[in-house]
TORKOL-4160 file (C-alpha; in steps of 0.2 Angstrom, whole numbers, padded with zeros to 4 digits, m for minus):
294
<pt num="1" X="0131" Y="0409" Z="0136"/>
<pt num="2" X="0149" Y="0411" Z="0130"/>
<pt num="3" X="0144" Y="0418" Z="0114"/>
<pt num="4" X="0131" Y="0430" Z="0121"/>
<pt num="5" X="0143" Y="0436" Z="0135"/>
<pt num="6" X="0157" Y="0439" Z="0123"/>
<pt num="7" X="0146" Y="0448" Z="0111"/>
<pt num="8" X="0140" Y="0459" Z="0125"/>
<pt num="9" X="0158" Y="0463" Z="0130"/>
<pt num="10" X="0162" Y="0467" Z="0112"/>
<pt num="11" X="0147" Y="0479" Z="0111"/>
<pt num="12" X="0151" Y="0488" Z="0127"/>
<pt num="13" X="0170" Y="0490" Z="0122"/>
<pt num="14" X="0164" Y="0498" Z="0106"/>
<pt num="15" X="0152" Y="0509" Z="0115"/>
<pt num="16" X="0166" Y="0515" Z="0127"/>
<pt num="17" X="0178" Y="0519" Z="0113"/>
<pt num="18" X="0165" Y="0529" Z="0105"/>
<pt num="19" X="0161" Y="0538" Z="0121"/>
<pt num="20" X="0179" Y="0541" Z="0124"/>
<pt num="21" X="0181" Y="0549" Z="0107"/>
<pt num="22" X="0167" Y="0560" Z="0110"/>
<pt num="23" X="0173" Y="0565" Z="0127"/>
<pt num="24" X="0191" Y="0569" Z="0121"/>
<pt num="25" X="0183" Y="0582" Z="0110"/>
<pt num="26" X="0170" Y="0588" Z="0122"/>
<pt num="27" X="0169" Y="0605" Z="0131"/>
<pt num="28" X="0175" Y="0605" Z="0149"/>
<pt num="29" X="0158" Y="0607" Z="0155"/>
<pt num="30" X="0152" Y="0591" Z="0148"/>
<pt num="31" X="0167" Y="0581" Z="0155"/>
<pt num="32" X="0158" Y="0575" Z="0171"/>
<pt num="33" X="0144" Y="0568" Z="0162"/>
<pt num="34" X="0155" Y="0559" Z="0150"/>
<pt num="35" X="0166" Y="0552" Z="0164"/>
<pt num="36" X="0149" Y="0547" Z="0173"/>
<pt num="37" X="0144" Y="0537" Z="0157"/>
<pt num="38" X="0161" Y="0528" Z="0157"/>
<pt num="39" X="0159" Y="0524" Z="0176"/>
<pt num="40" X="0141" Y="0517" Z="0173"/>
<pt num="41" X="0147" Y="0505" Z="0159"/>
<pt num="42" X="0162" Y="0499" Z="0170"/>
<pt num="43" X="0149" Y="0496" Z="0184"/>
<pt num="44" X="0139" Y="0486" Z="0172"/>
<pt num="45" X="0154" Y="0475" Z="0167"/>
<pt num="46" X="0158" Y="0473" Z="0185"/>
<pt num="47" X="0141" Y="0466" Z="0188"/>
<pt num="48" X="0142" Y="0455" Z="0173"/>
<pt num="49" X="0159" Y="0448" Z="0180"/>
<pt num="50" X="0150" Y="0444" Z="0196"/>
<pt num="51" X="0137" Y="0434" Z="0187"/>
<pt num="52" X="0151" Y="0425" Z="0177"/>
<pt num="53" X="0159" Y="0420" Z="0193"/>
<pt num="54" X="0143" Y="0411" Z="0198"/>
<pt num="55" X="0146" Y="0400" Z="0183"/>
<pt num="56" X="0161" Y="0392" Z="0190"/>
<pt num="57" X="0177" Y="0386" Z="0181"/>
<pt num="58" X="0167" Y="0381" Z="0165"/>
<pt num="59" X="0167" Y="0399" Z="0161"/>
<pt num="60" X="0185" Y="0404" Z="0166"/>
<pt num="61" X="0188" Y="0411" Z="0149"/>
<pt num="62" X="0173" Y="0423" Z="0150"/>
<pt num="63" X="0179" Y="0428" Z="0168"/>
<pt num="64" X="0197" Y="0431" Z="0162"/>
<pt num="65" X="0190" Y="0441" Z="0147"/>
<pt num="66" X="0179" Y="0452" Z="0158"/>
<pt num="67" X="0193" Y="0455" Z="0170"/>
<pt num="68" X="0204" Y="0461" Z="0156"/>
<pt num="69" X="0191" Y="0471" Z="0148"/>
<pt num="70" X="0187" Y="0480" Z="0164"/>
<pt num="71" X="0206" Y="0484" Z="0166"/>
<pt num="72" X="0206" Y="0491" Z="0149"/>
<pt num="73" X="0191" Y="0502" Z="0152"/>
<pt num="74" X="0198" Y="0509" Z="0168"/>
<pt num="75" X="0214" Y="0513" Z="0159"/>
<pt num="76" X="0204" Y="0521" Z="0145"/>
<pt num="77" X="0194" Y="0531" Z="0158"/>
<pt num="78" X="0209" Y="0537" Z="0167"/>
<pt num="79" X="0216" Y="0543" Z="0150"/>
<pt num="80" X="0200" Y="0552" Z="0145"/>
<pt num="81" X="0199" Y="0560" Z="0163"/>
<pt num="82" X="0217" Y="0566" Z="0162"/>
<pt num="83" X="0215" Y="0574" Z="0144"/>
<pt num="84" X="0199" Y="0583" Z="0151"/>
<pt num="85" X="0208" Y="0588" Z="0167"/>
<pt num="86" X="0194" Y="0580" Z="0177"/>
<pt num="87" X="0201" Y="0575" Z="0194"/>
<pt num="88" X="0187" Y="0566" Z="0205"/>
<pt num="89" X="0186" Y="0573" Z="0222"/>
<pt num="90" X="0190" Y="0561" Z="0236"/>
<pt num="91" X="0178" Y="0563" Z="0250"/>
<pt num="92" X="0178" Y="0553" Z="0267"/>
<pt num="93" X="0162" Y="0544" Z="0270"/>
<pt num="94" X="0157" Y="0535" Z="0286"/>
<pt num="95" X="0147" Y="0519" Z="0289"/>
<pt num="96" X="0128" Y="0519" Z="0293"/>
<pt num="97" X="0127" Y="0527" Z="0310"/>
<pt num="98" X="0109" Y="0521" Z="0313"/>
<pt num="99" X="0102" Y="0539" Z="0317"/>
<pt num="100" X="0110" Y="0556" Z="0318"/>
<pt num="101" X="0109" Y="0561" Z="0336"/>
<pt num="102" X="0127" Y="0560" Z="0340"/>
<pt num="103" X="0130" Y="0573" Z="0326"/>
<pt num="104" X="0118" Y="0586" Z="0332"/>
<pt num="105" X="0131" Y="0598" Z="0337"/>
<pt num="106" X="0137" Y="0599" Z="0319"/>
<pt num="107" X="0123" Y="0610" Z="0313"/>
<pt num="108" X="0126" Y="0617" Z="0295"/>
<pt num="109" X="0139" Y="0603" Z="0290"/>
<pt num="110" X="0136" Y="0590" Z="0276"/>
<pt num="111" X="0142" Y="0573" Z="0281"/>
<pt num="112" X="0143" Y="0557" Z="0270"/>
<pt num="113" X="0137" Y="0540" Z="0275"/>
<pt num="114" X="0137" Y="0523" Z="0266"/>
<pt num="115" X="0120" Y="0515" Z="0270"/>
<pt num="116" X="0108" Y="0502" Z="0263"/>
<pt num="117" X="0091" Y="0509" Z="0260"/>
<pt num="118" X="0077" Y="0502" Z="0272"/>
<pt num="119" X="0058" Y="0503" Z="0271"/>
<pt num="120" X="0055" Y="0496" Z="0289"/>
<pt num="121" X="0064" Y="0507" Z="0301"/>
<pt num="122" X="0056" Y="0522" Z="0310"/>
<pt num="123" X="0057" Y="0540" Z="0303"/>
<pt num="124" X="0048" Y="0556" Z="0308"/>
<pt num="125" X="0046" Y="0571" Z="0296"/>
<pt num="126" X="0045" Y="0574" Z="0277"/>
<pt num="127" X="0060" Y="0582" Z="0268"/>
<pt num="128" X="0067" Y="0587" Z="0285"/>
<pt num="129" X="0068" Y="0573" Z="0298"/>
<pt num="130" X="0071" Y="0572" Z="0317"/>
<pt num="131" X="0089" Y="0567" Z="0320"/>
<pt num="132" X="0083" Y="0551" Z="0329"/>
<pt num="133" X="0076" Y="0545" Z="0313"/>
<pt num="134" X="0084" Y="0530" Z="0305"/>
<pt num="135" X="0095" Y="0536" Z="0291"/>
<pt num="136" X="0092" Y="0521" Z="0280"/>
<pt num="137" X="0073" Y="0524" Z="0280"/>
<pt num="138" X="0074" Y="0542" Z="0278"/>
<pt num="139" X="0085" Y="0540" Z="0263"/>
<pt num="140" X="0072" Y="0529" Z="0255"/>
<pt num="141" X="0058" Y="0541" Z="0260"/>
<pt num="142" X="0067" Y="0556" Z="0253"/>
<pt num="143" X="0071" Y="0546" Z="0236"/>
<pt num="144" X="0089" Y="0546" Z="0239"/>
<pt num="145" X="0090" Y="0527" Z="0239"/>
<pt num="146" X="0079" Y="0512" Z="0235"/>
<pt num="147" X="0075" Y="0499" Z="0248"/>
<pt num="148" X="0089" Y="0487" Z="0248"/>
<pt num="149" X="0101" Y="0498" Z="0238"/>
<pt num="150" X="0118" Y="0502" Z="0244"/>
<pt num="151" X="0124" Y="0520" Z="0241"/>
<pt num="152" X="0132" Y="0535" Z="0248"/>
<pt num="153" X="0120" Y="0549" Z="0254"/>
<pt num="154" X="0124" Y="0567" Z="0259"/>
<pt num="155" X="0117" Y="0572" Z="0276"/>
<pt num="156" X="0115" Y="0591" Z="0280"/>
<pt num="157" X="0113" Y="0593" Z="0299"/>
<pt num="158" X="0100" Y="0606" Z="0304"/>
<pt num="159" X="0094" Y="0614" Z="0320"/>
<pt num="160" X="0078" Y="0608" Z="0328"/>
<pt num="161" X="0061" Y="0611" Z="0320"/>
<pt num="162" X="0045" Y="0617" Z="0328"/>
<pt num="163" X="0036" Y="0602" Z="0320"/>
<pt num="164" X="0038" Y="0587" Z="0308"/>
<pt num="165" X="0024" Y="0582" Z="0296"/>
<pt num="166" X="0023" Y="0564" Z="0292"/>
<pt num="167" X="0019" Y="0557" Z="0275"/>
<pt num="168" X="0020" Y="0541" Z="0264"/>
<pt num="169" X="0033" Y="0542" Z="0250"/>
<pt num="170" X="0042" Y="0528" Z="0241"/>
<pt num="171" X="0033" Y="0514" Z="0251"/>
<pt num="172" X="0040" Y="0522" Z="0268"/>
<pt num="173" X="0028" Y="0530" Z="0280"/>
<pt num="174" X="0035" Y="0543" Z="0291"/>
<pt num="175" X="0027" Y="0549" Z="0307"/>
<pt num="176" X="0022" Y="0567" Z="0313"/>
<pt num="177" X="0030" Y="0574" Z="0328"/>
<pt num="178" X="0030" Y="0591" Z="0338"/>
<pt num="179" X="0045" Y="0601" Z="0342"/>
<pt num="180" X="0062" Y="0592" Z="0343"/>
<pt num="181" X="0079" Y="0598" Z="0346"/>
<pt num="182" X="0089" Y="0591" Z="0330"/>
<pt num="183" X="0085" Y="0587" Z="0312"/>
<pt num="184" X="0093" Y="0583" Z="0295"/>
<pt num="185" X="0090" Y="0582" Z="0277"/>
<pt num="186" X="0096" Y="0568" Z="0266"/>
<pt num="187" X="0100" Y="0567" Z="0247"/>
<pt num="188" X="0110" Y="0555" Z="0236"/>
<pt num="189" X="0128" Y="0560" Z="0235"/>
<pt num="190" X="0136" Y="0567" Z="0219"/>
<pt num="191" X="0142" Y="0553" Z="0207"/>
<pt num="192" X="0157" Y="0565" Z="0203"/>
<pt num="193" X="0167" Y="0560" Z="0218"/>
<pt num="194" X="0175" Y="0545" Z="0226"/>
<pt num="195" X="0169" Y="0541" Z="0243"/>
<pt num="196" X="0181" Y="0533" Z="0254"/>
<pt num="197" X="0177" Y="0522" Z="0270"/>
<pt num="198" X="0188" Y="0518" Z="0285"/>
<pt num="199" X="0194" Y="0500" Z="0286"/>
<pt num="200" X="0180" Y="0490" Z="0291"/>
<pt num="201" X="0190" Y="0475" Z="0297"/>
<pt num="202" X="0179" Y="0463" Z="0286"/>
<pt num="203" X="0166" Y="0465" Z="0272"/>
<pt num="204" X="0152" Y="0453" Z="0278"/>
<pt num="205" X="0140" Y="0468" Z="0280"/>
<pt num="206" X="0142" Y="0471" Z="0262"/>
<pt num="207" X="0137" Y="0454" Z="0256"/>
<pt num="208" X="0121" Y="0459" Z="0247"/>
<pt num="209" X="0130" Y="0472" Z="0237"/>
<pt num="210" X="0137" Y="0460" Z="0224"/>
<pt num="211" X="0144" Y="0468" Z="0209"/>
<pt num="212" X="0147" Y="0485" Z="0217"/>
<pt num="213" X="0164" Y="0493" Z="0221"/>
<pt num="214" X="0169" Y="0501" Z="0237"/>
<pt num="215" X="0184" Y="0511" Z="0242"/>
<pt num="216" X="0193" Y="0509" Z="0259"/>
<pt num="217" X="0207" Y="0518" Z="0267"/>
<pt num="218" X="0218" Y="0504" Z="0275"/>
<pt num="219" X="0235" Y="0501" Z="0281"/>
<pt num="220" X="0244" Y="0486" Z="0274"/>
<pt num="221" X="0246" Y="0472" Z="0286"/>
<pt num="222" X="0253" Y="0455" Z="0288"/>
<pt num="223" X="0241" Y="0450" Z="0303"/>
<pt num="224" X="0223" Y="0446" Z="0303"/>
<pt num="225" X="0212" Y="0432" Z="0295"/>
<pt num="226" X="0214" Y="0429" Z="0276"/>
<pt num="227" X="0206" Y="0415" Z="0266"/>
<pt num="228" X="0208" Y="0413" Z="0247"/>
<pt num="229" X="0219" Y="0420" Z="0233"/>
<pt num="230" X="0213" Y="0434" Z="0222"/>
<pt num="231" X="0196" Y="0431" Z="0228"/>
<pt num="232" X="0194" Y="0431" Z="0247"/>
<pt num="233" X="0181" Y="0426" Z="0259"/>
<pt num="234" X="0171" Y="0442" Z="0265"/>
<pt num="235" X="0177" Y="0439" Z="0283"/>
<pt num="236" X="0195" Y="0441" Z="0277"/>
<pt num="237" X="0204" Y="0457" Z="0283"/>
<pt num="238" X="0205" Y="0470" Z="0268"/>
<pt num="239" X="0221" Y="0477" Z="0275"/>
<pt num="240" X="0230" Y="0460" Z="0274"/>
<pt num="241" X="0221" Y="0455" Z="0257"/>
<pt num="242" X="0228" Y="0472" Z="0250"/>
<pt num="243" X="0246" Y="0466" Z="0254"/>
<pt num="244" X="0243" Y="0448" Z="0248"/>
<pt num="245" X="0236" Y="0455" Z="0232"/>
<pt num="246" X="0251" Y="0466" Z="0229"/>
<pt num="247" X="0242" Y="0483" Z="0231"/>
<pt num="248" X="0250" Y="0489" Z="0247"/>
<pt num="249" X="0266" Y="0485" Z="0257"/>
<pt num="250" X="0265" Y="0481" Z="0276"/>
<pt num="251" X="0263" Y="0497" Z="0285"/>
<pt num="252" X="0259" Y="0507" Z="0270"/>
<pt num="253" X="0243" Y="0517" Z="0270"/>
<pt num="254" X="0232" Y="0519" Z="0254"/>
<pt num="255" X="0215" Y="0519" Z="0246"/>
<pt num="256" X="0210" Y="0502" Z="0239"/>
<pt num="257" X="0195" Y="0498" Z="0228"/>
<pt num="258" X="0186" Y="0482" Z="0232"/>
<pt num="259" X="0173" Y="0473" Z="0222"/>
<pt num="260" X="0160" Y="0463" Z="0231"/>
<pt num="261" X="0158" Y="0445" Z="0224"/>
<pt num="262" X="0146" Y="0431" Z="0227"/>
<pt num="263" X="0151" Y="0416" Z="0238"/>
<pt num="264" X="0163" Y="0404" Z="0230"/>
<pt num="265" X="0164" Y="0385" Z="0231"/>
<pt num="266" X="0182" Y="0385" Z="0237"/>
<pt num="267" X="0195" Y="0397" Z="0241"/>
<pt num="268" X="0213" Y="0391" Z="0238"/>
<pt num="269" X="0226" Y="0398" Z="0250"/>
<pt num="270" X="0244" Y="0404" Z="0244"/>
<pt num="271" X="0259" Y="0414" Z="0250"/>
<pt num="272" X="0262" Y="0430" Z="0240"/>
<pt num="273" X="0271" Y="0446" Z="0244"/>
<pt num="274" X="0276" Y="0439" Z="0261"/>
<pt num="275" X="0259" Y="0435" Z="0267"/>
<pt num="276" X="0251" Y="0418" Z="0268"/>
<pt num="277" X="0232" Y="0415" Z="0266"/>
<pt num="278" X="0223" Y="0399" Z="0271"/>
<pt num="279" X="0212" Y="0388" Z="0260"/>
<pt num="280" X="0193" Y="0387" Z="0264"/>
<pt num="281" X="0179" Y="0377" Z="0257"/>
<pt num="282" X="0162" Y="0384" Z="0251"/>
<pt num="283" X="0158" Y="0401" Z="0259"/>
<pt num="284" X="0143" Y="0413" Z="0256"/>
<pt num="285" X="0152" Y="0429" Z="0252"/>
<pt num="286" X="0168" Y="0435" Z="0244"/>
<pt num="287" X="0177" Y="0450" Z="0237"/>
<pt num="288" X="0192" Y="0455" Z="0226"/>
<pt num="289" X="0204" Y="0469" Z="0228"/>
<pt num="290" X="0204" Y="0477" Z="0211"/>
<pt num="291" X="0214" Y="0492" Z="0212"/>
<pt num="292" X="0223" Y="0506" Z="0222"/>
<pt num="293" X="0217" Y="0524" Z="0221"/>
<pt num="294" X="0232" Y="0532" Z="0230"/>
């Protein structure tokens, strides 16, 4: 296991350096594609790191190596992006609203939501959906997400339609409906932007997104629940974890990146940066604050 993982990391690092060399000489029009390739490789390494965490302390050397490699890749990506003058857009996203009825008055606007694709909730229409259709199901029906997949979708609010035709697509069956006062279309959001969510308070709702990285706008805090050191239980407050981990000061607002991790067998507490975290035993979900965007 150790040899195979180490070899895989070495291979990925070599590939990234090659891609970086190509990107530095690429035309500006190719820059987004090159950066996207680097992001995909970083994501693969993060998922591998999440798997390595499951192996426990016996694989601590692998875990340390992967964390160091991810840090190097992020630094390399930043260098490539700066040389190509590629600045990713920062776009505010919102949690899954269920349906879009409360946004009916925002006709013509495009909104961004973080949702987990579902194949079970009710949806009416094909391509254009009634605004009381569940977004998670419409996203799967439209091909923007797979069932069970977390991702950001772009929703364009539309006026009511005279009718909505049902169909079956991507294992989701939508119903037909007559005239209805509000509608929307959904697609997968562009990969060339960073989508920032508001402070959720805790991350238990993202427990199934192991290996994925999310961005949150939070204000550093010394209050709230916090268990663990470096890796925190997923019911710990991100605003407090960000201070404990050294990415924000109390009262300071910023965008932090958080990687969702599997449950750990123990969470040792500590005091860091004026914040104390408690210890806890085995718990089913965790996360790590891995960086600060701004």
